[in-house]
N, C-alpha and C positions, 0 to 999 in steps of 0.2 A: 430659166436655163441651169438650174439645180435641177428640175424634175427632168428636163431633157435628159441630165447626165448621169440620174437614177433608171431613166427606160433602156439608155444603152447599157450601163451595168449589167444591168436584168437580162438582155439582150444575150451581152456575153457570156453569161452565166447559164444560162438556159444553153445557149450551142456548146458550150463548156460539160456541160452533162449527158448532151443528147451525141458528143461524138463518139468514135467506135469504143473508146476506153468504157465508156458506161454503158453506150446502148445497148448491149447484148445482155450488161444484168438486168438491165429496167424492161427488156423484152421477155427474157428467164421471168421477172417476177411478175409481171401480167400474165403470161399464160401458166404458170403454178397456181398462180391468183384463183383465175379461173377454173381450172382443173381442179383443186379442192374445194371449190363452190359448190361447184357440178358433183362431188362424189358425197357430201356433207347434206346435199337436200335430196338426193336421189337414190342412195344406196343405204342398207342395214351397215352400217360399220361401228368401230368404237367414238368416231367422230360426235355424232349426234348425243349420245350417253353422256361423252366425258362433257359435253357444251350444258346441257340438262343439268347437271350434275352442279358444274358451277353455276347456274341458273338458284339453283335451289340454295345456294351459301351465298346468295344475295338475298334471299327470302326467309336467311335464317333458318331453315329449313335442316342444312347441313354445316359443319366445320368443314376447312381444307384439311387434306389428308396431308403427312408429312411429307410427300413430293408434289408438292402444291403450286410450284410454278407455272406451270400450263393454266391452268384455273385460273389462277392468278392474273396473269397477263389479260386473259379472256377476258375475266371482267375487269380490269382496269381500261385497258382500250376500247372497253364498249363503255364506260361511264356506270359503271356495276348496274347496269340496267336488267332486268329479266328478260327483255325483249327478246326473243331467240333469232328472232330475223337479223337485228345488230350485230348480237351474236355470235351467229354463223358468216356473216361477212368480217368480223374479226379475227376467229378463227381461222380463214381462208386465207387472211393475208401473214398472219402470224407463220401457219405450216409455209407459206411460199416462202417470207423471210428465210425460215431454217432449212430451206431446201437448197435456195440460192445459197446460203451461207455454207451447204454442204458441198456446193459445187464449188467455190471458193478457194474454201479450206482446202479442197483435193487438190485445188490447181496449183495451191502455195506447197503443198506437200511436194509433189511430186517434181514442181521448178530447184527444189533445194537437192535434189540428184544427176540433174544436166548439169555437164561440166560447163565453163566458162566459154568457150568457143563456141558452144552452142546455143548461147543463150537467145540470141535475135530469132531461131528459129521457134523456141519455144512456147508462143503464144498461143498459136493457131492450135499445135499438137496438144499440149498439155489441158487446152481450153475445152477441147475435140474428147480426146479420152474422160474429162471430169463430169462433162453433159453425157459421154456413153456410160458411164459409171451409176449416175443417177438412176437410169433405167435399165441396167445387169440386173439377172433374175437368173433364180435356179433353172437348169435346163430341162424340160420337161420331155417326157418320152409318151409314148403310145398309149402303155397299159393305164399310165397313170391320168391324160388326159381325155380319154377314152371312155375307159373302164370305171375308176374311180371321180373320174371327172373333178380332179383336184389337179392344181397346180404351185398352191402354197403348202396344205398338208403333206407330210413325208418327206419335206425337203429343208434346205436351209436356205434361204433367198438372200440376198445383200441388202434390198432394202423391202421396205411395208409402205402401203399406200393406205391401209385404216385406222392407224395405230396413233393418233395425238401426239402422246408424250413422247416416243421412240422419236417421234419423225423431228421432234423439236430439239430432243437429246443428240442427235447424230454428228452435228457440227462440234458442239462441243466435248463429243468421247473424241472426236478426231483430232481436235486441239490439244487436248488432254493425252490421246496417245505420240503426240509429236513433240511435246513439249516434256512430258516424261524421258524419252526418248535423250532430247537435249541434257536435260539435267545427270542422266544418268551417267554423263561423259566428264562432267565438272567437278571440278576440285577445289581442295581451300574454301570451299561453303560456310556462310554467317547465315543462322538463324534468319533472318530479317532481309533476307537477299531476293532479287528482284526473282529470282526461276526458283526459289522455293514458295515465296507469296503468289506466285502466278499458278502454281501446279495446284498449291492448297485451295486455291477460290476457284482452281477448275473442279474441282473432285467434290468440294463444295455444292457447286453450281450445278455436276450433273446429277449429282443424290437431288435436290431439291425439285428434280427435272423428274428424273427415273433411274433407280439405284441398282440397274439392270447388269450397266454392264461393268460398275463398279465391284459387283460379287467374283468377277475373276482378275480385276483390274490390281484389286490391293495384295491378294496372295502371290500372282507372279511378278508382281514390280518388287515386292519383296525381299521373293526367293533371288531375280536378278541384283537387286542389293545385297544381299548378305553374298550371293556368288564372285560379286565384284571384289568381297571386304579384305583381300589380298592384296589389290588395286590403291584402293581407297584408306585411308588412315582410320581412327575409329570415331573420329569428331563427324567426318565427312558421312560415313556409313550411318550416325545418329543423323544429323541434320536431316542426309535425304530422306529418312524413315519417317520423320515430322508430320509433311504431309499425309503418307498414309496414315500414323497413328489417330491423325485427328478424324480424319474422315471414317475410319473404321468406326471411331465412339461412335460419331453422327448414325452412320448405318446400323448401329446396334440401336441407337434409342430410336430408330423408323422402324425396326423390327420389333421391337417392344409396344413401339404406341401402334402398330398397323396389325399384329397377330395375337398381343395379349390384349393393347385396350381398345381397339378397334375404331381406334380414331379419326373421322374424316375418311373411312371407308366407303368407297362407291359398293360394296355387297356387306350389309350389316352381317350375316349369319356367319357361325364363328368358323375359322381356317386355322390350319397349323400346316408346318412344313416334317413332311417324312418321308424315309427311305422307301420307295415303293420297290416294285417289278421292273428291271430293265426295261427301258421304252416303254412304260405303263402307258404313258398321256400318246405317243402315236400308235401301238396297239388299237387304241378307243376307234381311231380312225383308218388305218390302214393295212394290209396284211404283214402280221411277222414278218413270213419271209421279203417283202419287199423292201424290209426297210433298210439292210444298208445297201439295197439298189439304189434308193433314193437320197442317200450319205453321200456315195461314189459320185452319182451326176451332178447334186450338189456342188461338191468339191473339185471338180475335175478340173478344171483351170486353175488352181493352186498347184495339185498332184501334177498336171502336165508339166507345170514351168518348172518344178524340181524334177523329172526326168529329164528334164530338154537342159535346163544348167543348174545342175547340182549344187553351183558356186552360192547361188539363192541363199544355200542353207549358212550363209557367211554372212550373209546380210540382214543386218541387227534389227532392224524394222520388220524384215519377213520374220526371223526367230522369234521377235516379240508377239506378231500376230499370232503365229502359227501354236505358241503356248498360250497365250488366252483362246484360241479356237479351240485344243485339246483338252482345257481344262471346263469350258464352258460346254463342251459336248457332253463330258464327264457328268455334270452337274445335271444339266436335263435328263442323260440317260438313267440315275438312280434319284433324284430327286423328284418329289410331286409336292402340292399341297392336297391336305387332306382336308375335305368338306365341300362345298356349295363351287367353290373354283378349280376342284380336281380336274379337270378338263379346259379348263381356261388357256392353259399351256404359258403358264408364267415364268416359268423356269427355263423358255425355250428364247427370252428376248436377246440375252444375250449374244448366243449363237448369230442372232440376225446382224448386229454390230462387227464381231470378229470376222463373221464372213468378208462384208467389207471392208475390215482391216488389212483382213487375210489378200483378197483382189487389189486394194489400193498399194497395198508394198509389192504387190507382184509386179503389176506396171510401172511404178518407180526404179525397179530394179529392170527391169523391160527398157523400159523408154531411151535413156543413152545407145541401146544396143540400134536404133533408126539411123545414128549418123555413122556406121559402120558396115565392114562386108557383111555382118551378119543379116543385115535388113531384109536380105532377098534370100535367105538359109532358108532350108524345108521346117527348121525348127520353130522359128520365125512365123513364117505362113502360117505354119499348124496351127502355132497358139493365138495368133491373131483371127483364125477362122473361130477358134474358142469363142473368143474374147466376143465377137460379131454374135455368134448363138447366143451367148448370153447376155447381149443386149436385146434380139430379134425376141428372145422368149420375152424378156422384161415389156418389149411391145405387146407382144401377144397376151400377156398377164393383164394389160390396162385392155384391151379389148373384150378379153373374157369375163373380166369386170360389169363391165359395162351390155354385153348380151345376155348375158346369167343373174348379174343381181348381186354374185356371191363372189368377195374375194378369196374364198376357201381354193 
């Protein structure tokens, strides 16, 4: 009898897992696992490079870099083996979980900006929009696609399908964005309050995966705290700064470890950070005259949203995302590595995260209008068409990778 009861309990649990609430997440996980495994095996991306580096760590040939977490997770869940076949499969699972996490966190972010009266309709709409945003990509054009044969270089996409650490970082960067927004509104905080600990933990987690987003997050967040100093007392300002100070010290330590000590670097040659010729990285791949065109096309959806609804400039998530994007773009325009990594584009990673946050905050602002008379307005139809074009561009980009073998 006890055995029958256990089987019934297991059956009920399986049915619960497979109901609608969980089934779509399982389907997404299986789909992305298959996709990443296919990309790892068949295309020249950062995936096999990163996995082979993790294998070298297991063999004692290398040590973990300061941004070690992805490499450590691959090694941990593959049993610290050097069998690349196993490591490829584990990497595909990790990247799939991260992408599903990105979808789930984005969905939760949008949900908080839907009025209570419309909550019962939110699941389908926000789920569809969040899934669509995973495939959103910078809009291509005839010159770039047919003459340059690029869809990635020369633009700022909102997602990538070739870099392990950025993909793993995405859900945690979105969570940090969300939690920092919440923290900025709180008062009478104490050092060990839950909100302070959460933001501090997310900052450290992001740094352990990839420090890219933090180079814009720190200065903008600190500026926002100082901007609100008249609303907060000195204690609140100081307490809200603690996560940023701790994170900044860790970032400085990573900078020293990577650029001065070369600890765990995937590239053992000497590199440094310099101020280069404006757009020096992009000018190596696309004509100088085309750069502003590529940038405008990349940011077309947020630009169009501002032009259609100027009140979005009072929407806090959009303002923060816009500030991150502006600083991130300035950094990529003027800063470049000097050495063998000069044209690796490592000062462009933050723009991809910031672009996604811009689109996410734009969608969060617009979604409530789906239940008003604005739903069928010319402005909403126009923005809807632009959003669909971004999504279709992302699908086209995946086909482009498949048929050309290049993610550029």
